[in-house]
C-alpha positions in Angstrom: 55.3 258.7 305.9 56.4 255.4 307.2 53.7 255.5 310.1 51.1 256.4 307.2 52.1 253.1 305.3 52.2 251.1 308.8 48.8 252.3 309.3 47.4 251.5 306.1 48.7 248.1 306.1 47.3 247.2 309.3 43.8 248.6 308.1 44.0 246.6 305.1 45.0 243.5 307.0 42.0 243.9 309.5 39.5 244.6 306.7 40.5 241.6 304.7 41.7 239.1 306.9 39.3 238.9 309.9 40.7 237.8 313.2 40.1 233.8 314.0 39.8 233.0 317.6 40.4 229.5 318.5 40.6 227.3 321.6 41.4 230.0 323.5 41.5 230.9 327.2 41.6 235.0 327.5 44.4 235.8 329.8 43.8 239.7 329.8 40.9 241.7 328.9 39.8 241.6 325.4 38.1 243.6 322.8 36.4 242.1 319.8 35.4 244.3 316.9 34.5 243.8 313.1 34.2 240.2 311.8 35.4 237.6 314.4 35.4 233.8 313.7 35.5 231.3 316.4 36.6 227.9 315.4 36.8 226.3 319.1 35.9 227.1 322.6 36.5 230.5 324.1 36.7 230.6 328.0 36.8 234.1 329.7 38.1 233.2 333.1 37.3 234.9 336.5 39.0 238.4 336.7 38.8 238.8 332.8 36.6 240.7 330.5 35.4 240.1 327.0 33.9 243.2 325.4 32.1 243.1 322.1 31.6 246.3 320.3 28.6 247.7 318.5 28.4 246.1 314.8 30.7 243.0 315.5 29.5 239.9 313.8 30.9 237.0 315.5 30.7 233.8 313.4 31.1 230.4 315.1 32.4 227.5 313.3 30.9 224.1 314.2 33.1 222.0 316.0 32.9 218.7 318.1 36.3 219.1 319.4 36.2 221.3 322.4 39.5 222.3 324.0 38.6 224.2 327.0 37.3 222.8 330.6 34.1 223.8 330.3 33.6 220.4 328.0 31.5 219.1 331.1 28.9 221.6 330.1 29.0 221.5 326.1 29.9 219.2 323.4 30.7 221.8 320.6 32.1 225.3 320.3 31.0 227.3 322.8 32.1 230.9 324.6 32.0 230.2 328.4 32.0 233.1 330.9 33.3 232.6 334.2 34.3 236.1 334.2 32.7 239.1 332.5 31.1 239.4 329.2 30.1 243.1 327.7 28.1 243.0 324.6 27.7 246.7 323.7 25.5 246.8 320.6 23.2 249.5 319.8 19.9 249.5 318.0 21.3 250.8 314.4 24.5 248.5 314.8 23.9 245.3 316.7 26.4 242.5 317.6 25.5 239.2 316.0 26.6 235.9 317.4 26.0 232.6 315.6 26.6 230.4 312.4 26.8 231.3 309.1 23.1 231.6 307.7 23.7 227.8 306.4 24.0 227.0 309.9 21.5 224.5 311.6 20.2 225.0 315.3 22.9 223.0 317.6 25.8 223.6 315.4 27.5 225.6 318.3 26.4 225.5 322.0 25.9 229.2 322.4 27.3 231.4 325.4 27.5 229.5 328.6 27.5 231.5 331.8 29.0 229.4 334.4 29.7 231.6 337.5 30.2 234.8 335.7 28.4 237.8 334.6 27.4 239.1 331.2 25.7 242.3 330.1 24.2 242.1 326.7 22.8 245.1 324.9 21.6 245.0 321.2 22.7 241.6 320.0 21.2 238.7 318.1 22.0 235.2 319.2 21.2 232.5 316.6 21.7 228.9 315.5 22.9 227.3 319.1 22.1 224.3 320.9 21.4 227.0 323.7 21.4 230.9 322.9 22.2 231.6 326.6 22.8 229.0 329.5 23.3 230.4 332.8 25.0 228.3 335.9 25.3 230.1 339.0 25.7 233.4 337.1 24.1 236.8 336.2 22.9 238.0 332.9 21.5 241.5 332.0 20.0 241.2 328.6 18.2 244.1 326.9 17.0 245.3 323.1 18.1 242.0 321.9 16.9 238.9 320.1 17.5 235.2 321.1 16.3 233.1 317.9 16.6 230.1 315.6 18.2 228.0 318.8 17.2 224.8 319.9 16.5 226.4 323.3 16.6 230.2 323.8 17.6 230.5 327.2 18.0 228.2 330.0 18.8 229.6 333.8 20.0 226.4 335.9 19.6 226.4 339.6 18.8 229.3 341.9 22.3 231.0 341.7 21.4 231.8 338.4 20.0 235.4 337.8 18.3 236.9 334.7 17.1 240.4 334.3 15.6 240.9 330.6 14.3 244.2 329.3 13.0 244.6 325.6 14.1 241.3 324.8 12.6 238.7 322.3 13.4 235.1 322.9 11.5 233.8 319.6 11.6 231.3 317.0 13.7 228.9 319.0 12.3 225.0 319.2 12.2 225.7 323.1 12.0 229.2 324.9 12.9 230.2 328.4 13.9 227.4 330.8 
């Protein structure tokens, strides 16, 4: 009986009190699912994997105060990948990353791949300064939509590799650079 009560309580808390991630450098492999609120920078360092499961909604709050060392690339809230990012959405249950519907483009910086690798499947990325920004990294993206950002996708330098399949970069101020 006690363990059922504990499980019910944990399920109740997860449903009504979403996880809030703030100014965090991940120190171990991490899995996000459900509704996640990001209020400050998230840094995925080398050797660490951030996995975002199908159906997850990541709401990014606008913040001008960044706390990670990725500040030299971005001025507002960002998810910076120096390790590995795996977004595992599905056609029926995509992952959504962006600001609330009232968010304006450039309210958050977007996903910054800074020497890391990202595998993105069935994801919608919106309302960022740059949906995906790659510096000396690798991106494989499929079945996704990058929309309503200032810049859709920026691959900076010869050491940036992008493989896109069945992905739309649309409705951004500027598309792919």
